[in-house]
N, C-alpha and C positions, 0 to 999 in steps of 0.2 A: 535462575532467571536468565533468559536469553533475549537480548535486545538487538534491534536492527535500526539502521538509519538509511533512508533512500531518498534520492531526488528524482523528480520527473519534470517534464515540461509540457504545459498545456499547448494545444494547437491555438493559434490566434483566434480570439473571440469566443472561445469555448468554455470560459469559466462558469457562466450561469448554468449551462447544461451539465458540466462536471458536478457542480454543487447540487443540482436537482437530482442527479442520479445517486449521489451519496445520501441526500435527504430521504430518498426512497429506496434505501439499501434493501436488496432482495432478502426475504426471510431466510432462505437457505444459506445465504452468505452470513447472515447474523448467527444462525445456528452453527455453521462450520467454525466461526471464530470463537463464539461463546463456549462451545463444547471443548475447545482446546485451550481455553484460558488466554486467548489473544486479546490484548489491549492495543489500541491504535489511535494516533492523532496525526492529522495532516495539517501542516501550516502552509500558507500561501504568501508569496512575495512576487507580485506581478504575475507573470506566466510560469513561475517556478513553484513547484510543490515539494515540500520536505516532509517525509514520513518518519515518525518515530513509533516503533512497535515493540511490545514486550510480550513474552510468552513464558510459561513455566520452565521450558527447556528447548533446546534446538530441535528435538524431535517434533514438537508442535508445529514448527515452521515446515518441516518436511511433510507432515501430515496435511497441512494446508495446501502445499504445492501439489499433492497427489489427489486432493479432493476434487471430484468432477465439477463442482461449482466454480473452482478457481479459474480454469482456462476459459469457461464461458463468460465469467465476469471480466477477465482481462480482455477478451475479444470485444466485449461491449464497451469497455472503457478506452480501448484503442481508437475508437471513433473520435475521442476528444483529447487524446494525449499523443505526443510525438512518438513515432514508431520507427523501427529499422526497415530495411528494404523488404523484409519478410512479413511486415505488418505487426510485429511484436512490440509492445511498449518498451521504450528505452528506460531502464532503471539504472541509476548510478548508485552504487554502494557508497555510503558516506563513512569515512574513517573518523572515529571519535577524536576530537581535539582536546576536550576537557570534560570531566565528569565530577560530580560532587554529590554527596549524600547517597540516596537510594539509587542513583544512576551509576552504572558500572562502565568503565571505559575498557 
C-alpha cells in the first residue's frame, strides 16, 4: 500500500465550484483512478484542503501522473485552487505525524 497526504488552498470564494466539479467528476478520471486501485478522500477546513490517498503501490501514483487525463484535470482545477507563477496547482506534501492501525506512517 502506498499512501499520500497533500494540502492545497482554495482561491477565495471558490469552494462551491470546487465541490461541484468533484461532484461531477469526469468519467475518464474515475476510470483512471479505479483502474489503478486509487482511493481518495479530501477534507476541508476553511479554504484549506487536505488530501489522503492510497494506492496498491507507488507505481500506481506514477501511472496516474502520466495518464493524459491528469494534466487536463489539474488545469481545470487550477481555476479554483491557488497556483504558482506558472499556473500549476500548489500541492504541499504532508509528512505523517502519527499513524495507527491500517494507516502506515
